[in-house]
N, C-alpha and C positions, 0 to 999 in steps of 0.2 A: 070086729064087725065090718062088713064090706058094704059100701054104699051101692045104691041101685044105679047111680049115674056117675059118669066120669067127672072127676075134679081135675082142673087144669093148673099147671104151674108154668108160667111164662118166663122164658129166658130173658135176660136183660135187654136184648136187642129187638124184642117184639114191640111193635108200636102200641102205645097206651090205648089207642082207638080200638085195637083188636080186643084187648082186655075189657074195655068198657062195653063194646058191642056184645060180647058174650054175657057180661053181667046184666045188661038190659034184657037179655033173654032168659034170665034166671039161673045162669050157670055159675057154679062155685069156681072162682078163679083167684089165684094168688100170683103176683109178679115177684121176680127176684128182688126188685127194689123194695117192695112192701115187706118182704121177708128179711130185709137187711143184708141181702146177699150180693149186692152189686160188686163186681170185681172178684167174686169168689171163683175158685177153680171149678172146672166142670164136674169133677168127681164129687165135690162137696154139694154142688147144686143138685146133682142126681141123688145124692144121699138124702138131702132134705125132701126132695120130691117123694122118694120112697117112704120116708118116715111119715110124711103127711098123706100118703096114699094117693099121690097125684101123678097124672100123665104130663110129661114135659113137652112143651111146644118150643121148638128151636130152629134157628137157621145156622147153627154151628155144627159142622161135620164131625167135630171131636166127639160128640155124643154117639155118633154111629160107630166110631172106633171103640168107645167104651162098651157098646152093645156087642160088637164083634169079639172083644176081649173077654166077654162073659160076665161083665159087671151086671148084677141084678138090677132090674128097674120095673116100675109099674106101667111102663109104656113110654114110647118116644114118638112124637109126631115131628117130622122134619120137612122143612121147605127150603129148597136151595135157591129160590128166586124171590125177588120182591114182587109180591102180588098185591093187587088193590085190597084195601081193608075189607070192603064188602064181600069180595070173593073169599078171602081168608076166613072171615066169620062164618059164611055159609058152609064152607067145607068143614070147618071145625064143628059146626052145629050138626052136620050130617054124621060125622063120626060120633058125636055125643048122642045122637038119636038112635044110631044103629049098632053101636058096639058097647058091650058092657065093660065095666072096670076089670072084671075077671078075664075077659077076652083080650084086654090090652096088656096084661102082664107079660113082660119079656117080648113084646111085639113092637115092631117099627112100622109106622105108616108114613108114606111119602105124599106130600101135596105140592 
């Protein structure tokens, strides 16, 4: 069964304030730390996100290399810079509001 809304998986370097900001807005979010995946390799992180049906949000360019190599995923949102928490939450909410989980499969969004 496919969810009507994106569920996020936060890579371990994403500030907790971003995770909490999304949760306060009713978004289903799981962090790498909460999943017991701190320090795990990127392939394993992506595998867990796939298994959970989650779009991964990361600042790690290695995920872009996995995408380019053809590794299957439910979606990757990549940010190369340190953005203010409020800005990051607003952009993620825009993606959440405008893009379906089905549309995110094998898709990369840059913020």
